[in-house]
KEBA-713262 format. One record per residue: x, y, z of N, C-alpha, C in turn; residue number from 1; residue in one letter. Coordinates in steps of 0.1 Angstrom, whole numbers. Layout:
// KEBA-713262
- X  Y  Z  X  Y  Z  X  Y  Z  NUM  A
...
***
This chain:
// KEBA-713262
- 266  1531  744  263  1531  730  273  1540  722  1  M
- 279  1549  729  289  1557  722  301  1549  716  2  G
- 305  1539  723  316  1530  718  312  1523  706  3  G
- 299  1520  704  295  1513  692  295  1523  680  4  L
- 291  1535  683  290  1545  672  305  1548  667  5  V
- 314  1550  677  327  1552  673  333  1541  665  6  Y
- 330  1529  669  336  1517  663  333  1516  648  7  A
- 322  1522  644  317  1520  630  321  1532  622  8  N
- 328  1542  627  331  1554  619  342  1550  609  9  R
- 350  1541  612  362  1538  604  359  1527  594  10  G
- 347  1521  593  344  1511  583  344  1516  569  11  L
- 349  1508  560  349  1512  546  349  1499  537  12  F
- 346  1500  525  347  1489  515  361  1488  510  13  T
- 368  1476  512  382  1475  507  382  1473  492  14  P
- 394  1477  486  395  1473  472  396  1458  470  15  P
- 392  1453  458  392  1438  457  406  1433  457  16  P
- 408  1421  463  420  1413  463  431  1421  470  17  D
- 428  1429  479  438  1437  487  437  1434  502  18  K
- 448  1435  509  447  1434  524  442  1448  528  19  Q
- 429  1448  534  424  1460  538  416  1459  551  20  A
- 416  1469  559  409  1469  572  394  1470  570  21  S
- 387  1461  576  372  1461  576  367  1466  589  22  V
- 375  1468  599  370  1473  612  381  1479  619  23  F
- 380  1492  622  389  1500  630  383  1503  644  24  D
- 391  1502  654  386  1504  668  396  1511  677  25  F
- 392  1517  687  400  1523  697  408  1512  704  26  D
- 421  1514  706  430  1504  712  424  1500  725  27  T
- 418  1509  733  413  1505  746  400  1499  746  28  G
- 394  1496  735  380  1491  734  379  1476  739  29  S
- 390  1469  738  391  1455  742  380  1446  736  30  Q
- 379  1447  723  370  1438  716  375  1424  716  31  Y
- 365  1414  715  368  1400  712  360  1397  700  32  R
- 366  1388  691  360  1385  678  357  1370  676  33  F
- 347  1368  667  344  1354  663  339  1355  648  34  A
- 340  1344  641  335  1344  627  322  1336  628  35  A
- 312  1341  620  299  1335  620  291  1339  607  36  Q
- 287  1328  600  279  1330  588  285  1340  578  37  D
- 298  1340  576  304  1349  566  306  1363  571  38  G
- 305  1365  584  307  1379  589  315  1377  602  39  R
- 319  1389  607  326  1389  620  317  1394  631  40  L
- 318  1388  643  311  1393  655  322  1399  664  41  I
- 319  1411  668  328  1419  677  320  1422  690  42  A
- 326  1418  701  319  1421  714  328  1428  723  43  V
- 323  1438  730  330  1444  741  320  1448  752  44  N
- 325  1456  762  316  1459  773  304  1467  769  45  A
- 304  1473  757  292  1481  753  282  1473  746  46  E
- 286  1462  740  276  1454  732  282  1446  721  47  G
- 275  1444  710  279  1435  700  277  1441  686  48  M
- 287  1439  677  286  1443  663  287  1431  654  49  L
- 279  1432  643  281  1422  632  287  1430  620  50  G
- 298  1425  615  305  1432  604  307  1423  592  51  I
- 302  1428  581  304  1420  568  319  1420  564  52  N
- 322  1411  555  336  1410  551  340  1422  542  53  Q
- 331  1429  537  334  1441  529  334  1454  538  54  N
- 333  1452  551  334  1463  560  321  1470  564  55  G
- 310  1465  558  297  1471  562  291  1465  575  56  G
- 283  1473  581  277  1469  594  265  1461  591  57  R
- 265  1449  597  253  1440  595  243  1443  606  58  A
- 247  1446  618  238  1449  629  247  1454  641  59  F
- 240  1461  650  246  1466  662  237  1463  674  60  A
- 242  1458  685  234  1455  697  240  1462  709  61  V
- 232  1470  715  237  1477  728  233  1468  739  62  S
- 244  1462  746  241  1454  758  253  1456  767  63  R
- 253  1466  776  264  1468  785  266  1457  795  64  P
- 278  1452  797  281  1442  806  295  1445  812  65  M
- 297  1441  824  310  1444  831  321  1434  826  66  T
- 318  1421  826  328  1412  821  321  1403  810  67  K
- 320  1409  798  312  1402  787  320  1389  782  68  P
- 312  1378  781  317  1366  775  307  1362  764  69  V
- 312  1357  753  303  1353  743  308  1340  735  70  F
- 299  1333  729  302  1321  721  292  1320  710  71  Q
- 297  1316  698  288  1315  687  287  1300  683  72  T
- 276  1296  678  273  1282  673  262  1283  662  73  A
- 266  1280  650  256  1282  639  252  1296  638  74  G
- 240  1299  638  235  1313  636  233  1320  650  75  S
- 236  1313  661  233  1318  674  246  1324  681  76  H
- 243  1334  688  254  1340  697  249  1341  711  77  T
- 256  1335  720  252  1335  734  261  1345  741  78  L
- 256  1355  749  263  1365  756  260  1364  771  79  M
- 270  1364  779  267  1365  794  277  1374  801  80  F
- 273  1378  813  282  1387  821  288  1378  832  81  D
- 301  1374  830  307  1365  840  307  1372  854  82  R
- 302  1365  864  301  1371  877  288  1379  879  83  G
- 281  1382  868  268  1389  869  257  1379  867  84  G
- 245  1384  864  233  1376  863  226  1377  849  85  T
- 232  1383  840  225  1385  827  230  1375  816  86  D
- 221  1368  809  225  1359  799  215  1361  787  87  V
- 219  1361  775  210  1364  764  215  1356  751  88  A
- 206  1353  743  209  1346  730  203  1354  719  89  V
- 212  1356  708  208  1364  696  210  1355  684  90  Y
- 201  1358  674  203  1353  661  206  1365  651  91  S
- 218  1366  647  222  1379  640  221  1390  651  92  G
- 214  1400  648  212  1411  657  199  1411  665  93  G
- 191  1400  662  178  1399  668  178  1391  681  94  A
- 172  1396  692  172  1389  705  162  1377  704  95  L
- 167  1365  708  159  1353  708  153  1352  722  96  V
- 162  1352  732  157  1352  746  167  1358  755  97  W
- 163  1362  767  172  1367  777  167  1363  790  98  E
- 176  1362  800  172  1358  814  181  1364  824  99  A
- 176  1366  836  184  1369  847  185  1357  857  100  K
- 197  1353  860  198  1342  869  197  1346  884  101  T
- 194  1337  892  193  1341  907  206  1342  913  102  E
- 216  1335  908  230  1336  914  240  1339  902  103  Q
- 252  1344  906  261  1348  896  265  1337  886  104  P
- 268  1341  874  271  1332  863  286  1328  864  105  L
- 288  1315  861  302  1309  860  306  1308  846  106  I
- 297  1301  838  300  1299  824  287  1295  817  107  T
- 287  1295  804  276  1291  796  280  1287  782  108  A
- 273  1278  776  276  1273  762  263  1272  754  109  K
- 263  1273  741  252  1271  732  256  1262  721  110  I
- 246  1254  716  249  1245  704  242  1251  692  111  N
- 245  1245  680  239  1250  668  224  1250  668  112  E
- 218  1241  675  203  1240  676  197  1251  684  113  K
- 206  1258  692  201  1269  700  198  1266  714  114  G
- 202  1253  718  200  1249  732  213  1255  740  115  Y
- 210  1259  752  221  1265  760  222  1258  774  116  A
- 234  1257  778  237  1252  792  243  1264  800  117  A
- 236  1267  811  240  1279  819  244  1274  833  118  V
- 256  1278  836  262  1274  849  263  1286  859  119  V
- 257  1284  871  258  1295  880  262  1289  894  120  T
- 265  1299  903  266  1295  917  252  1291  922  121  Y
- 251  1285  934  238  1281  940  240  1281  955  122  E
- 230  1287  962  230  1287  976  229  1273  982  123  V
- 239  1269  990  240  1256  996  246  1246  987  124  G
- 251  1250  975  257  1241  966  269  1247  960  125  Y
- 278  1240  953  289  1245  946  285  1252  933  126  K
- 275  1246  926  271  1251  913  258  1245  909  127  A
- 252  1251  899  240  1247  893  241  1247  878  128  R
- 237  1237  871  237  1237  857  223  1236  852  129  I
- 219  1245  843  205  1246  838  206  1246  823  130  E
- 197  1237  817  196  1236  802  184  1243  798  131  V
- 185  1252  788  174  1259  782  173  1256  767  132  R
- 160  1256  762  158  1253  748  161  1265  740  133  T
- 158  1264  727  161  1275  718  151  1286  720  134  D
- 140  1284  728  131  1294  731  134  1300  745  135  K
- 144  1295  752  148  1300  765  141  1293  776  136  G
- 133  1282  773  126  1275  784  136  1265  791  137  E
- 135  1266  805  144  1257  813  138  1243  813  138  A
- 146  1233  809  141  1219  808  148  1210  817  139  V
- 159  1214  823  167  1205  831  176  1213  840  140  Y
- 177  1209  853  187  1215  862  194  1204  870  141  H
- 206  1207  874  215  1198  882  222  1206  892  142  W
- 220  1203  904  227  1210  915  239  1201  920  143  R
- 251  1207  920  263  1200  925  267  1204  939  144  L
- 267  1195  948  269  1198  962  284  1200  966  145  G
- 292  1191  961  306  1191  965  316  1194  954  146  E
- 312  1195  942  321  1196  931  319  1210  923  147  N
- 330  1214  917  330  1226  909  328  1223  894  148  Y
- 322  1232  887  320  1230  872  331  1238  865  149  V
- 339  1232  857  349  1239  850  345  1242  836  150  V
- 338  1233  829  333  1236  815  321  1227  813  151  D
- 313  1231  803  301  1223  799  300  1224  784  152  V
- 292  1214  778  289  1215  764  276  1206  762  153  D
- 269  1210  751  257  1202  748  258  1195  735  154  L
- 252  1183  734  253  1175  722  246  1182  710  155  S
- 250  1179  698  243  1186  686  228  1185  686  156  P
- 223  1174  691  208  1172  691  202  1178  704  157  D
- 210  1183  713  204  1189  725  199  1179  736  158  G
- 202  1166  734  197  1156  743  207  1152  754  159  K
- 219  1156  753  229  1152  762  238  1164  767  160  R
- 242  1163  779  251  1173  785  264  1167  789  161  L
- 275  1174  786  288  1169  792  293  1180  800  162  A
- 298  1177  812  303  1186  822  317  1182  827  163  A
- 326  1191  827  339  1189  834  338  1193  848  164  V
- 340  1184  857  337  1186  871  351  1184  879  165  I
- 353  1193  888  365  1193  896  362  1191  911  166  L
- 369  1182  917  368  1180  931  382  1180  938  167  S
- 382  1187  950  395  1188  957  393  1182  971  168  S
- 385  1172  973  383  1166  986  396  1160  991  169  A
- 398  1162  1004  410  1157  1011  423  1161  1004  170  A
- 423  1174  999  435  1180  993  440  1172  981  171  A
- 431  1164  975  434  1156  963  426  1160  951  172  K
- 433  1164  941  426  1170  929  421  1158  920  173  L
- 408  1159  917  402  1149  909  393  1156  899  174  T
- 395  1153  886  386  1159  876  380  1148  868  175  S
- 368  1151  862  361  1141  854  352  1147  844  176  K
- 349  1140  834  339  1144  824  327  1135  826  177  V
- 316  1141  829  303  1134  832  294  1137  820  178  T
- 288  1126  815  278  1128  804  264  1124  810  179  V
- 255  1133  807  241  1132  813  231  1131  802  180  V
- 221  1122  803  209  1121  795  199  1131  800  181  D
- 197  1142  793  188  1153  798  174  1148  799  182  I
- 168  1142  789  154  1138  790  152  1127  801  183  D
- 162  1118  802  161  1108  813  166  1112  826  184  G
- 172  1124  827  177  1130  839  186  1119  847  185  E
- 196  1114  839  204  1104  846  218  1105  840  186  K
- 228  1101  848  242  1101  843  244  1088  835  187  I
- 250  1090  823  252  1079  814  266  1073  816  188  L
- 276  1081  819  289  1076  821  299  1088  826  189  G
- 310  1084  830  320  1093  835  334  1089  832  190  E
- 343  1098  829  357  1095  827  365  1103  837  191  V
- 371  1096  846  378  1101  858  393  1102  857  192  L
- 398  1113  862  413  1115  862  417  1120  876  193  R
- 426  1114  882  431  1118  895  444  1125  894  194  E
- 446  1136  902  458  1144  901  461  1150  887  195  D
- 450  1153  880  452  1158  867  440  1167  864  196  S
- 442  1178  857  431  1187  854  426  1186  840  197  L
- 413  1184  838  407  1185  825  400  1199  825  198  I
- 402  1207  815  397  1220  815  388  1224  804  199  F
- 386  1215  794  377  1218  783  371  1205  777  200  A
- 358  1206  773  352  1195  766  343  1200  755  201  V
- 343  1193  743  336  1198  732  330  1186  724  202  K
- 317  1187  721  310  1177  713  315  1178  698  203  Y
- 316  1166  692  319  1165  678  305  1163  671  204  Q
- 304  1165  658  291  1165  651  285  1151  652  205  K
- 293  1140  653  288  1127  654  283  1123  668  206  G
- 285  1132  678  280  1129  691  290  1125  701  207  G
- 302  1121  697  313  1119  706  319  1132  711  208  D
- 328  1130  721  334  1142  727  349  1142  726  209  L
- 355  1154  726  370  1155  728  372  1164  740  210  V
- 380  1159  749  383  1167  762  398  1170  762  211  A
- 401  1182  766  415  1187  767  419  1188  781  212  V
- 430  1182  785  435  1183  799  449  1189  799  213  G
- 455  1191  811  468  1197  812  479  1188  807  214  E
- 476  1175  806  487  1166  802  482  1155  792  215  D
- 470  1156  787  465  1146  777  453  1151  770  216  E
- 450  1145  758  438  1147  750  430  1134  751  217  L
- 417  1136  753  409  1124  755  397  1124  745  218  L
- 394  1111  740  383  1109  732  372  1101  740  219  G
- 360  1106  741  350  1100  749  337  1098  741  220  I
- 331  1086  743  319  1083  735  307  1091  740  221  S
- 296  1090  732  284  1097  735  278  1092  748  222  S
- 282  1080  753  277  1075  765  286  1077  777  223  K
- 297  1085  775  306  1088  786  316  1077  789  224  G
- 321  1070  778  331  1060  780  343  1064  772  225  V
- 355  1063  779  368  1067  772  371  1058  760  226  Q
- 374  1064  749  377  1056  737  392  1056  734  227  K
- 399  1068  737  413  1068  734  419  1080  742  228  W
- 432  1080  744  439  1091  751  452  1093  744  229  A
- 456  1106  743  469  1110  738  477  1117  749  230  V
- 488  1112  753  496  1118  763  504  1129  757  231  S
- 506  1140  765  514  1151  761  529  1149  764  232  F
- 532  1138  771  546  1134  773  554  1145  780  233  E
- 548  1151  790  555  1162  798  558  1174  790  234  N
- 552  1176  779  553  1188  771  542  1198  776  235  R
- 546  1211  775  536  1222  779  527  1226  768  236  T
- 514  1224  770  504  1228  760  503  1243  761  237  L
- 505  1250  749  504  1265  748  490  1269  744  238  Q
- 485  1263  733  472  1266  727  466  1254  722  239  K
- 453  1255  719  446  1243  713  434  1248  706  240  Y
- 429  1240  696  416  1243  690  409  1229  688  241  A
- 396  1229  690  388  1217  688  377  1220  678  242  V
- 379  1217  665  368  1219  656  356  1209  658  243  P
- 345  1212  652  333  1203  654  335  1189  649  244  D
- 343  1187  639  344  1174  633  358  1169  629  245  D
- 368  1175  635  382  1172  630  391  1168  642  246  S
- 386  1163  653  395  1160  664  400  1172  671  247  G
- 413  1174  671  418  1185  678  432  1189  672  248  A
- 435  1202  675  448  1207  671  455  1212  683  249  V
- 467  1208  686  475  1211  698  487  1219  694  250  L
- 491  1229  702  503  1237  700  512  1236  713  251  C
- 524  1231  711  533  1229  722  546  1238  720  252  F
- 552  1242  731  564  1249  730  576  1241  724  253  G
- 583  1248  715  595  1241  709  607  1243  717  254  G
- 619  1238  712  631  1239  719  640  1251  716  255  G
- 635  1259  706  643  1271  703  634  1283  700  256  R
- 626  1286  711  617  1297  710  607  1296  698  257  N
- 604  1284  695  594  1282  684  583  1273  689  258  N
- 574  1268  680  563  1260  685  561  1247  676  259  S
- 554  1237  681  551  1225  674  536  1223  673  260  L
- 531  1222  661  516  1220  660  514  1205  657  261  I
- 505  1199  664  501  1185  661  486  1184  659  262  E
- 482  1177  648  468  1176  645  464  1161  647  263  A
- 452  1160  653  447  1146  656  433  1145  650  264  Y
- 430  1133  645  416  1130  640  407  1127  651  265  G
- 394  1125  648  384  1121  658  386  1108  664  266  S
- 395  1100  658  399  1087  664  411  1087  673  267  D
- 417  1099  675  428  1100  683  442  1098  676  268  G
- 442  1095  663  454  1093  656  460  1106  650  269  K
- 473  1107  651  479  1120  646  478  1120  631  270  K
- 474  1131  625  473  1132  611  484  1140  605  271  T
- 491  1148  613  502  1156  608  508  1165  619  272  G
- 520  1171  616  526  1180  625  533  1191  617  273  E
- 536  1202  624  542  1214  617  551  1221  628  274  Y
- 563  1224  624  573  1231  633  574  1245  628  275  V
- 572  1255  636  573  1269  632  587  1274  634  276  S
- 589  1286  627  602  1292  629  604  1299  642  277  E
- 593  1307  646  593  1314  659  580  1309  666  278  T
- 578  1315  678  567  1311  686  553  1314  679  279  E
- 544  1305  679  531  1307  674  523  1315  684  280  I
- 517  1326  679  510  1335  688  495  1333  689  281  K
- 489  1328  678  475  1325  678  472  1313  669  282  S
- 460  1307  671  457  1295  664  442  1294  662  283  L
- 437  1289  650  423  1287  648  423  1275  638  284  D
- 412  1267  639  411  1255  630  396  1253  627  285  A
- 394  1248  615  380  1244  610  381  1236  598  286  G
- 370  1235  591  370  1226  579  379  1230  568  287  S
- 383  1243  568  392  1248  558  407  1246  561  288  G
- 410  1240  573  424  1238  577  427  1244  590  289  G
- 440  1246  592  446  1251  605  453  1265  602  290  I
- 449  1275  609  455  1288  607  463  1292  619  291  L
- 476  1295  617  485  1299  628  491  1312  624  292  V
- 495  1320  635  502  1332  632  514  1333  641  293  S
- 525  1338  636  537  1341  643  537  1356  646  294  E
- 548  1363  644  548  1377  648  540  1386  638  295  Q
- 544  1386  626  538  1394  615  534  1385  603  296  R
- 533  1372  605  530  1363  594  519  1353  598  297  S
- 512  1348  589  502  1338  591  503  1327  581  298  L
- 500  1315  585  502  1303  576  489  1295  577  299  T
- 484  1291  566  473  1281  565  479  1267  563  300  L
- 475  1258  572  481  1244  572  470  1235  568  301  L
- 473  1224  562  464  1212  561  465  1204  573  302  S
- 456  1195  575  456  1187  587  467  1176  587  303  Y
- 474  1176  575  486  1168  574  499  1175  578  304  K
- 497  1188  582  508  1197  586  515  1204  575  305  G
- 510  1203  563  516  1210  551  512  1224  550  306  R
- 521  1233  548  518  1247  546  511  1249  532  307  A
- 499  1254  532  491  1256  520  493  1270  515  308  V
- 493  1280  524  495  1294  519  500  1302  531  309  A
- 507  1313  528  512  1322  538  509  1337  534  310  T
- 510  1345  544  508  1360  542  515  1367  552  311  A
- 518  1380  549  525  1389  559  517  1401  562  312  Q
- 519  1407  574  512  1419  578  522  1429  582  313  T
- 518  1442  582  528  1453  585  529  1455  600  314  E
- 520  1449  608  521  1450  623  519  1437  629  315  R
- 523  1436  642  522  1423  649  507  1419  651  316  E
- 506  1406  649  492  1400  649  488  1396  663  317  I
- 476  1400  667  471  1397  681  464  1383  680  318  R
- 455  1381  670  448  1368  669  443  1367  654  319  S
- 440  1354  651  435  1351  637  422  1343  638  320  V
- 414  1345  628  401  1337  626  401  1331  612  321  L
- 398  1319  611  398  1312  598  384  1314  592  322  L
- 383  1320  580  370  1322  573  370  1312  561  323  L
- 358  1312  555  357  1303  543  364  1309  531  324  S
- 366  1300  521  372  1305  509  387  1309  510  325  G
- 394  1302  519  408  1306  522  410  1320  525  326  K
- 401  1325  533  403  1339  539  405  1339  554  327  K
- 413  1349  558  416  1350  573  412  1364  577  328  A
- 406  1364  589  404  1377  596  416  1378  606  329  A
- 424  1389  605  436  1391  613  434  1403  622  330  V
- 434  1401  635  433  1411  644  446  1417  648  331  V
- 448  1430  645  460  1438  648  457  1446  661  332  L
- 466  1456  663  464  1463  676  451  1471  677  333  S
- 447  1477  666  434  1485  666  426  1483  653  334  N
- 428  1472  646  420  1470  634  419  1455  631  335  S
- 409  1452  622  408  1438  617  409  1438  602  336  V
- 418  1430  597  419  1429  582  415  1416  577  337  K
- 408  1415  565  405  1403  558  416  1401  548  338  I
- 423  1389  549  434  1386  540  430  1373  532  339  I
- 431  1374  519  430  1362  510  443  1355  510  340  K
- 442  1342  514  454  1334  514  456  1326  501  341  L
***
């Protein structure tokens, strides 16, 4: 709890229309950040903080974890201890439910409705996927005997589950996205890739899926049927972002120590591109556009690749978060600043 107390000592209300720190922290605190409901969520091994954009503390949660991982969706924040057995869901600073799993946790995801998919190891199996309601009640489980689970996601209505599954039978790598009807407890469809790794899947608000692989971007229907594919053409993917309703944003390495941003719609068609001057260090995307940072600068892009606004910082940027109202949360070495773009 001492880390939480220290972290709030430096909070203050910034002057209007100025670049000002809203959160100061010890460099060794290793916070991770997310934007949620007009505030910042900060999580480290001590627990979670909610921070208003004017620097005030919204809430503080003490929840010690060895390897904390968290994800936000709507008003919900899911926290789990990777490799441990603790998982919990909060709404703001209020605990909604918590559970201890029988086996160590691999990953977990939550949707805006508050439904969670929890992936653990399982005795006699490679993995177990369990779906819990917004009250924490277990309504579905799936044991995988020969395959590993790389990623999962739940549909916006909580009725379908998508899992990225990896198999290495006979020294041959195979990955696939499997879509499951939770109520019917049956597989609806699968998209298979041989000798290629799919490592992330995300539902769009309309119910379709976007999957990101090492060499391609995939569009998959709500019934698990491939709709389109975009090849990376032997380029190295450096970063990516998959908003809820805007397809995907990809960042590739350029030819002169810079980067290339490509934006794609939910139909798989490219909407725009942007070439940076130097290497892009971080990336975020949402309904307000695409936010990228280089060394000490950040740029807000439209999905057509046009630069809408830019700003500079006095120190090197670690990461950026896109907020509403053309605002950005910029994480520096030991502080977070809110910048109006």
